C-alpha positions as a Python dict, from the first residue, in 0.01 Angstrom:
ca = {
    (1, 'M'): (0, 0, 0),
    (2, 'E'): (330, 126, -138),
    (3, 'V'): (631, -105, -149),
    (4, 'P'): (842, 91, 107),
    (5, 'E'): (555, 77, 357),
    (6, 'Q'): (509, -293, 289),
    (7, 'L'): (880, -362, 340),
    (8, 'A'): (884, -166, 666),
    (9, 'R'): (578, -349, 798),
    (10, 'M'): (708, -689, 689),
    (11, 'G'): (1058, -617, 824),
    (12, 'R'): (920, -534, 1167),
    (13, 'A'): (744, -870, 1156),
    (14, 'G'): (1073, -1044, 1070),
    (15, 'V'): (989, -1103, 702),
    (16, 'L'): (1292, -980, 507),
    (17, 'R'): (1163, -1045, 154),
    (18, 'N'): (1491, -1120, -22),
    (19, 'A'): (1539, -1316, -343),
    (20, 'V'): (1815, -1506, -519),
    (21, 'A'): (1851, -1476, -897),
    (22, 'P'): (2067, -1770, -1001),
    (23, 'G'): (2209, -1812, -1345),
    (24, 'T'): (2214, -2150, -1516),
    (25, 'V'): (2248, -2423, -1255),
    (26, 'L'): (2342, -2775, -1357),
    (27, 'T'): (2041, -2987, -1268),
    (28, 'R'): (1871, -3297, -1404),
    (29, 'I'): (1689, -3064, -1645),
    (30, 'T'): (1982, -2852, -1768),
    (31, 'R'): (2247, -3126, -1789),
    (32, 'P'): (2088, -3302, -2092),
    (33, 'I'): (2049, -2967, -2269),
    (34, 'L'): (2414, -2880, -2208),
    (35, 'A'): (2521, -3226, -2324),
    (36, 'M'): (2407, -3131, -2677),
    (37, 'E'): (2618, -2887, -2880),
    (38, 'Q'): (2305, -2700, -2990),
    (39, 'G'): (2192, -2666, -2628),
    (40, 'R'): (2531, -2531, -2517),
    (41, 'A'): (2530, -2279, -2801),
    (42, 'M'): (2175, -2168, -2722),
    (43, 'L'): (2249, -2114, -2353),
    (44, 'A'): (2583, -1944, -2421),
    (45, 'E'): (2412, -1695, -2649),
    (46, 'A'): (2113, -1638, -2422),
    (47, 'T'): (2304, -1623, -2094),
    (48, 'P'): (2670, -1523, -2134),
    (49, 'I'): (2862, -1564, -1810),
    (50, 'A'): (3195, -1427, -1688),
    (51, 'V'): (3313, -1749, -1529),
    (52, 'A'): (3409, -2054, -1730),
    (53, 'A'): (3145, -2290, -1593),
    (54, 'Y'): (2781, -2313, -1500),
    (55, 'A'): (2683, -2337, -1134),
    (56, 'E'): (2640, -2656, -943),
    (57, 'P'): (2354, -2658, -689),
    (58, 'D'): (2616, -2644, -411),
    (59, 'D'): (2739, -2310, -551),
    (60, 'V'): (2404, -2146, -465),
    (61, 'T'): (2331, -2332, -140),
    (62, 'P'): (2557, -2121, 88),
    (63, 'L'): (2382, -1801, -23),
    (64, 'L'): (2040, -1953, 40),
    (65, 'T'): (2155, -2079, 380),
    (66, 'F'): (2282, -1732, 471),
    (67, 'L'): (1959, -1562, 363),
    (68, 'A'): (1760, -1807, 576),
    (69, 'S'): (1980, -1749, 881),
    (70, 'A'): (1964, -1495, 1163),
    (71, 'D'): (2290, -1346, 1028),
    (72, 'C'): (2086, -1196, 745),
    (73, 'H'): (1873, -975, 971),
    (74, 'Y'): (1982, -645, 810),
    (75, 'I'): (1943, -741, 442),
    (76, 'V'): (1588, -650, 341),
    (77, 'G'): (1412, -634, 4),
    (78, 'Q'): (1714, -734, -204),
    (79, 'T'): (1761, -951, -508),
    (80, 'I'): (2106, -1109, -496),
    (81, 'F'): (2246, -1231, -826),
    (82, 'S'): (2441, -1556, -810),
    (83, 'D'): (2482, -1592, -1183),
    (84, 'G'): (2850, -1609, -1269),
    (85, 'G'): (2853, -1243, -1373),
    (86, 'K'): (2564, -1267, -1620),
    (87, 'D'): (2382, -966, -1476),
    (88, 'A'): (2700, -758, -1466),
    (89, 'I'): (2761, -838, -1834),
    (90, 'R'): (2400, -748, -1915),
    (91, 'R'): (2446, -411, -1743),
    (92, 'G'): (2766, -351, -1939),
    (93, 'E'): (3000, -354, -1640),
    (94, 'R'): (3368, -406, -1701),
    (95, 'L'): (3485, -719, -1526),
    (96, 'P'): (3848, -789, -1434),
}
């Protein structure tokens, strides 16, 4: 089955099939890496971001809550980047 047909069938069933693509989020796993100079340098090179800080879990939670709510009924088949501008930089967009 082709993806558009799948999305239409799933959407009619109330399955919206959206995704969140977060950047680096400060967690119990990433905090020790970022505490080391080598870890900070590695992440900065691999994942440049437009904002001056990495995300806290609470920075991503409102987006997840919205996508799980009834208010999200018309957003279907999307990947939403919550990555501090990393994807925009990767695409070469000019940021203010």
